[in-house]
KEKE-3310 file (N, C-alpha, C; in steps of 0.2 Angstrom, whole numbers, plus 5000, padded with zeros to 4 digits):
npx = (4859:4874:4872:4878:4882:4880:4891:4901:4905:4916:4922:4934:4948:4946:4941:4928:4914:4918:4916:4922:4935:4939:4926:4921:4931:4935:4923:4923:4935:4934:4923:4930:4940:4933:4927:4939:4940:4931:4931:4926:4923:4936:4943:4937:4940:4953:4960:4961:4972:4982:4983:4989:5001:5007:5007:5016:5028:5029:5030:5042:5051:5051:5057:5070:5074:5070:5061:5044:5037:5025:5010:5003:4988:4981:4968:4970:4974:4987:5001:5011:5025:5033:5049:5062:5079:5094:5105:5111:5109:5096:5085:5084:5078:5066:5060:5059:5050:5036:5029:5027:5019:5004:5003:5010:5004:4991:4995:4998:4986:4980:4987:4982:4969:4969:4973:4961:4959:4949:4943:4954:4962:4954:4953:4967:4968:4960:4967:4979:4974:4971:4983:4989:4980:4984:4995:4992:4992:4984:4967:4959:4966:4963:4949:4948:4955:4947:4934:4936:4941:4929:4921:4927:4926:4912:4909:4916:4909:4895:4894:4889:4897:4898:4898:4909:4919:4918:4921:4935:4941:4939:4946:4959:4961:4959:4970:4980:4978:4978:4991:4999:4993:4996:5010:5011:5004:5011:5024:5040:5038:5035:5036:5043:5052:5060:5066:5073:5082:5089:5095:5103:5108:5104:5096:5079:5070:5075:5071:5057:5055:5059:5049:5038:5041:5040:5027:5019:5022:5018:5004:5002:5005:4997:4984:4985:4985:4972:4963:4966)
npy = (5048:5049:5046:5051:5048:5062:5063:5060:5070:5084:5100:5108:5120:5132:5123:5119:5109:5092:5076:5062:5054:5040:5034:5033:5029:5016:5008:5016:5013:5000:5000:5007:4998:4987:4993:4994:4981:4981:4982:4992:5003:5006:5009:5021:5029:5029:5039:5049:5045:5046:5060:5062:5056:5063:5075:5072:5071:5085:5092:5086:5090:5104:5105:5101:5111:5113:5119:5117:5114:5109:5099:5084:5074:5059:5050:5036:5034:5038:5049:5064:5074:5088:5095:5107:5110:5109:5094:5079:5072:5076:5073:5060:5060:5067:5057:5046:5050:5049:5037:5036:5046:5045:5037:5044:5056:5052:5047:5059:5065:5056:5059:5072:5069:5061:5070:5076:5086:5088:5097:5105:5095:5092:5105:5107:5098:5103:5115:5110:5103:5115:5121:5111:5112:5124:5121:5111:5105:5099:5095:5085:5083:5095:5094:5082:5087:5098:5092:5084:5093:5101:5092:5091:5104:5105:5096:5103:5115:5112:5101:5091:5090:5076:5070:5077:5071:5057:5059:5064:5053:5043:5048:5048:5034:5029:5034:5028:5014:5014:5018:5007:4997:5003:5001:4987:4983:4989:4986:4980:4985:4998:5015:5025:5017:5012:5024:5028:5017:5019:5030:5029:5016:5006:4991:4989:4981:4984:4998:4996:4988:4996:5006:4998:4995:5007:5011:5001:5002:5015:5013:5004:5012:5024:5017:5013:5026:5031:5022:5020)
npz = (5038:5048:5065:5080:5098:5109:5118:5111:5104:5103:5107:5097:5097:5085:5075:5076:5082:5083:5079:5089:5082:5082:5083:5071:5062:5062:5056:5044:5038:5035:5026:5016:5012:5008:4996:4989:4984:4974:4957:4948:4957:4961:4949:4946:4958:4959:4953:4962:4970:4960:4959:4971:4970:4959:4965:4976:4968:4964:4977:4981:4971:4972:4985:4983:4976:4962:4948:4945:4930:4925:4927:4922:4921:4917:4908:4909:4922:4924:4925:4924:4929:4926:4929:4931:4934:4944:4941:4947:4963:4964:4954:4958:4970:4967:4958:4966:4976:4971:4972:4985:4989:4990:5002:5012:5012:5016:5029:5035:5035:5044:5056:5059:5060:5072:5081:5082:5073:5062:5052:5049:5042:5031:5025:5022:5012:5003:5000:4995:4983:4976:4974:4965:4955:4949:4943:4933:4916:4907:4900:4905:4917:4924:4925:4934:4946:4949:4951:4962:4971:4972:4979:4991:4996:4997:5007:5017:5018:5019:5026:5040:5056:5059:5046:5040:5048:5044:5030:5031:5037:5028:5017:5022:5024:5011:5004:5011:5009:4995:4992:4995:4986:4973:4972:4973:4962:4951:4953:4948:4935:4936:4929:4936:4943:4933:4927:4939:4940:4928:4931:4942:4942:4951:4955:4949:4957:4970:4972:4972:4983:4993:4992:4995:5009:5015:5012:5017:5030:5033:5031:5042:5053:5051:5052:5065:5072:5068:5074:5087)
capx = (4865:4877:4871:4883:4880:4882:4897:4907:4907:4919:4924:4941:4949:4947:4939:4921:4912:4921:4915:4927:4937:4939:4920:4919:4937:4935:4918:4924:4941:4931:4920:4935:4943:4928:4927:4945:4938:4926:4935:4923:4924:4943:4944:4935:4943:4961:4962:4963:4979:4986:4984:4993:5007:5010:5008:5023:5034:5029:5033:5050:5054:5052:5061:5077:5076:5068:5055:5039:5034:5018:5008:4997:4984:4978:4962:4972:4977:4994:5002:5018:5026:5039:5053:5068:5084:5101:5105:5114:5104:5089:5080:5082:5073:5059:5058:5057:5044:5030:5025:5026:5014:4997:5004:5013:4998:4986:4998:4998:4979:4978:4990:4978:4963:4971:4973:4954:4959:4946:4942:4961:4964:4950:4956:4973:4967:4958:4973:4984:4971:4971:4990:4990:4976:4988:5001:4989:4993:4979:4960:4957:4968:4959:4942:4949:4956:4941:4929:4938:4941:4922:4918:4930:4923:4905:4909:4918:4905:4889:4893:4888:4903:4899:4900:4916:4923:4918:4925:4942:4944:4939:4951:4965:4961:4960:4977:4985:4977:4980:4999:5002:4991:5000:5017:5010:5001:5015:5030:5046:5036:5034:5040:5048:5057:5064:5069:5078:5087:5094:5099:5107:5110:5102:5090:5072:5068:5077:5067:5050:5055:5059:5042:5034:5042:5037:5019:5016:5024:5013:4997:5001:5005:4991:4979:4985:4983:4965:4959:4968)
capy = (5052:5046:5049:5049:5051:5068:5063:5058:5077:5089:5107:5109:5127:5133:5118:5118:5103:5087:5069:5058:5051:5033:5032:5032:5027:5008:5007:5019:5009:4993:5001:5008:4992:4983:4996:4992:4975:4982:4985:4998:5009:5007:5013:5028:5033:5029:5046:5053:5043:5049:5067:5062:5053:5068:5080:5071:5074:5092:5094:5084:5095:5111:5104:5101:5117:5112:5123:5113:5117:5107:5092:5081:5068:5056:5046:5029:5034:5039:5056:5066:5080:5091:5099:5109:5112:5106:5087:5076:5068:5079:5069:5054:5062:5068:5051:5041:5052:5048:5031:5037:5051:5043:5034:5049:5061:5048:5047:5066:5066:5052:5062:5077:5066:5058:5076:5079:5092:5086:5103:5107:5090:5093:5111:5106:5094:5108:5119:5105:5103:5122:5122:5107:5115:5129:5117:5106:5107:5096:5096:5079:5085:5101:5091:5078:5091:5102:5088:5082:5099:5103:5087:5093:5110:5104:5093:5108:5120:5111:5094:5091:5087:5069:5069:5079:5065:5051:5060:5064:5046:5039:5050:5045:5026:5027:5036:5023:5008:5015:5018:5000:4994:5005:4998:4980:4983:4991:4982:4982:4988:5005:5019:5028:5013:5012:5030:5028:5012:5021:5036:5026:5009:5002:4987:4991:4978:4988:5003:4993:4985:5002:5009:4994:4995:5014:5012:4996:5005:5021:5010:5002:5018:5027:5014:5014:5032:5031:5017:5020)
capz = (5040:5053:5071:5085:5104:5111:5122:5106:5100:5108:5104:5096:5095:5078:5071:5077:5085:5079:5082:5091:5076:5083:5083:5064:5059:5060:5051:5038:5035:5033:5020:5010:5010:5003:4990:4985:4981:4968:4952:4946:4961:4961:4943:4947:4964:4959:4951:4968:4972:4955:4961:4977:4967:4956:4970:4979:4964:4965:4983:4981:4966:4976:4991:4981:4972:4955:4946:4942:4925:4923:4929:4918:4924:4911:4909:4911:4928:4924:4926:4923:4932:4923:4933:4928:4939:4944:4941:4953:4967:4964:4950:4961:4976:4964:4956:4972:4980:4968:4975:4993:4990:4993:5009:5016:5013:5020:5035:5037:5037:5050:5061:5060:5063:5078:5085:5081:5068:5056:5048:5046:5038:5025:5023:5019:5006:4998:4998:4991:4976:4973:4971:4960:4949:4945:4939:4928:4909:4902:4901:4910:4924:4927:4927:4939:4952:4951:4954:4969:4975:4974:4984:4998:4998:4999:5014:5022:5018:5021:5029:5047:5059:5058:5039:5040:5051:5040:5024:5032:5038:5021:5013:5025:5023:5004:5002:5014:5006:4988:4992:4995:4980:4967:4972:4972:4955:4946:4954:4944:4929:4937:4925:4940:4945:4927:4927:4944:4938:4923:4933:4948:4941:4956:4952:4950:4963:4976:4973:4973:4990:4997:4992:4999:5016:5017:5011:5022:5037:5033:5033:5049:5058:5050:5055:5072:5074:5067:5077:5094)
cpx = (4867:4875:4875:4880:4883:4889:4903:4909:4910:4921:4932:4943:4950:4945:4931:4920:4914:4920:4922:4929:4937:4932:4918:4925:4937:4930:4920:4930:4938:4927:4925:4938:4939:4927:4933:4944:4934:4929:4932:4924:4932:4945:4942:4939:4950:4964:4964:4970:4984:4988:4989:5000:5011:5012:5015:5029:5034:5033:5041:5054:5056:5057:5068:5079:5075:5062:5051:5036:5027:5017:5003:4994:4980:4972:4964:4975:4984:4995:5010:5019:5033:5043:5059:5073:5090:5100:5108:5109:5097:5084:5079:5077:5066:5056:5055:5051:5037:5026:5024:5021:5008:4998:5006:5007:4992:4988:4997:4991:4977:4981:4985:4971:4964:4971:4966:4954:4956:4945:4949:4963:4960:4952:4962:4973:4965:4963:4978:4981:4971:4978:4991:4986:4980:4993:4998:4990:4989:4972:4958:4960:4965:4952:4943:4950:4950:4935:4930:4939:4934:4919:4921:4927:4916:4905:4911:4913:4898:4888:4893:4895:4904:4901:4907:4921:4924:4922:4932:4945:4944:4944:4958:4966:4962:4967:4981:4984:4980:4988:5002:4999:4994:5006:5016:5008:5006:5022:5036:5045:5035:5038:5045:5053:5062:5068:5075:5083:5092:5098:5105:5111:5109:5096:5083:5069:5069:5072:5059:5050:5055:5052:5038:5035:5039:5030:5016:5017:5019:5006:4997:5001:4999:4985:4979:4983:4975:4961:4961:4966)
cpy = (5049:5049:5047:5052:5058:5068:5061:5065:5081:5095:5107:5116:5127:5128:5117:5111:5097:5080:5066:5053:5043:5030:5030:5029:5020:5006:5010:5015:5003:4994:5003:5002:4987:4986:4995:4985:4975:4986:4992:5004:5011:5011:5020:5032:5033:5035:5050:5052:5045:5056:5067:5060:5059:5074:5079:5073:5081:5094:5092:5089:5102:5110:5103:5106:5117:5117:5118:5117:5115:5100:5090:5075:5066:5051:5039:5029:5034:5047:5058:5073:5082:5096:5101:5112:5108:5098:5084:5071:5070:5075:5063:5055:5063:5061:5046:5043:5050:5043:5031:5042:5050:5041:5040:5055:5058:5048:5054:5067:5062:5055:5068:5075:5064:5064:5080:5085:5090:5091:5105:5102:5091:5100:5111:5102:5099:5113:5116:5105:5109:5123:5117:5109:5120:5126:5113:5109:5103:5096:5091:5081:5090:5098:5087:5082:5095:5098:5086:5088:5101:5098:5089:5099:5109:5101:5098:5113:5118:5104:5095:5088:5079:5067:5071:5073:5059:5053:5061:5057:5042:5041:5047:5037:5025:5029:5030:5017:5008:5015:5011:4996:4996:5001:4990:4979:4984:4987:4985:4985:4995:5010:5023:5024:5012:5018:5030:5023:5015:5027:5034:5020:5004:4998:4990:4988:4981:4994:5001:4991:4991:5006:5005:4994:5002:5014:5007:4999:5011:5018:5008:5007:5022:5024:5014:5020:5033:5027:5017:5026)
cpz = (5047:5060:5076:5092:5105:5114:5117:5102:5105:5104:5103:5094:5088:5073:5071:5081:5081:5082:5083:5085:5076:5082:5075:5060:5057:5055:5044:5034:5032:5026:5014:5008:5006:4997:4986:4981:4975:4963:4949:4950:4961:4955:4943:4952:4963:4956:4957:4970:4967:4957:4966:4974:4964:4960:4974:4975:4964:4971:4983:4976:4969:4981:4989:4976:4964:4954:4943:4937:4922:4926:4924:4922:4918:4913:4911:4917:4928:4924:4924:4926:4929:4928:4929:4934:4939:4944:4948:4956:4967:4960:4954:4967:4973:4962:4961:4976:4978:4972:4982:4994:4993:5000:5013:5017:5017:5027:5039:5039:5043:5056:5064:5063:5070:5083:5085:5077:5061:5050:5045:5041:5031:5021:5019:5013:5001:4995:4993:4983:4973:4970:4965:4954:4945:4941:4933:4921:4904:4904:4906:4917:4928:4929:4934:4946:4954:4954:4961:4974:4977:4979:4991:5000:5000:5006:5019:5023:5021:5025:5037:5050:5058:5051:5038:5042:5047:5033:5025:5033:5032:5017:5015:5023:5016:5002:5005:5011:4998:4987:4991:4988:4974:4967:4970:4964:4950:4947:4950:4937:4930:4933:4930:4942:4939:4926:4933:4943:4933:4926:4938:4947:4947:4954:4953:4956:4970:4977:4975:4981:4995:4998:4996:5006:5018:5017:5016:5029:5038:5035:5040:5054:5057:5053:5062:5075:5073:5072:5085:5098)
residu = (UNK:UNK:UNK:UNK:UNK:UNK:UNK:UNK:UNK:UNK:UNK:UNK:UNK:UNK:UNK:UNK:UNK:UNK:UNK:UNK:UNK:UNK:UNK:UNK:UNK:UNK:UNK:UNK:UNK:UNK:UNK:UNK:UNK:UNK:UNK:UNK:UNK:UNK:UNK:UNK:UNK:UNK:UNK:UNK:UNK:UNK:UNK:UNK:UNK:UNK:UNK:UNK:UNK:UNK:UNK:UNK:UNK:UNK:UNK:UNK:UNK:UNK:UNK:UNK:UNK:UNK:UNK:UNK:UNK:UNK:UNK:UNK:UNK:UNK:UNK:UNK:UNK:UNK:UNK:UNK:UNK:UNK:UNK:UNK:UNK:UNK:UNK:UNK:UNK:UNK:UNK:UNK:UNK:UNK:UNK:UNK:UNK:UNK:UNK:UNK:UNK:UNK:UNK:UNK:UNK:UNK:UNK:UNK:UNK:UNK:UNK:UNK:UNK:UNK:UNK:UNK:UNK:UNK:UNK:UNK:UNK:UNK:UNK:UNK:UNK:UNK:UNK:UNK:UNK:UNK:UNK:UNK:UNK:UNK:UNK:UNK:UNK:UNK:UNK:UNK:UNK:UNK:UNK:UNK:UNK:UNK:UNK:UNK:UNK:UNK:UNK:UNK:UNK:UNK:UNK:UNK:UNK:UNK:UNK:UNK:UNK:UNK:UNK:UNK:UNK:UNK:UNK:UNK:UNK:UNK:UNK:UNK:UNK:UNK:UNK:UNK:UNK:UNK:UNK:UNK:UNK:UNK:UNK:UNK:UNK:UNK:UNK:UNK:UNK:UNK:UNK:UNK:UNK:UNK:UNK:UNK:UNK:UNK:UNK:UNK:UNK:UNK:UNK:UNK:UNK:UNK:UNK:UNK:UNK:UNK:UNK:UNK:UNK:UNK:UNK:UNK:UNK:UNK:UNK:UNK:UNK:UNK:UNK:UNK:UNK:UNK:UNK:UNK)
# end
């Protein structure tokens, strides 16, 4: 178990004793990056970022007034979010949001961690998973969300402050790294890019470059928040 000096622990209102995030953010980020280089670990952990991807479609759908009718998460690390509502610019917003999801959720977690709100960051992740679970429409999706939710719950319920800090930092780093990786992996072959091109007639490469700019920017900013 990770042991930290007493001076690295401080009391935050409403969150309990929280280890100073910078004490664990650097080593945790390095471990997460190394894990990214191991294909077996990535193939298992990538389902977390798929949840974030589809979750971004859900949030975008609600934000433009669409009704989300269901979410599917598949074994091959793909997903689908079905919405219903007015056309026009709204489907473009929903389609564009997906590849930004992991990075923006990771950045949000980094902001909370930088403010020493470790427990709140993990609690919000648990609430997010609970909302997604209500929308899931396939068995594998239910299993994926429940398993990840159970891990977050166990850390919140039984984890020492040091463990909670490591878990929150690991989640933030993973989402930030995976956001960039998904864009680079799929490139112009991304299904969302194809749909956006058919809808707007804007070339796929433009959408991919926009995703890449935002995800790399989120990684830089999130990393700065976690490490400074």
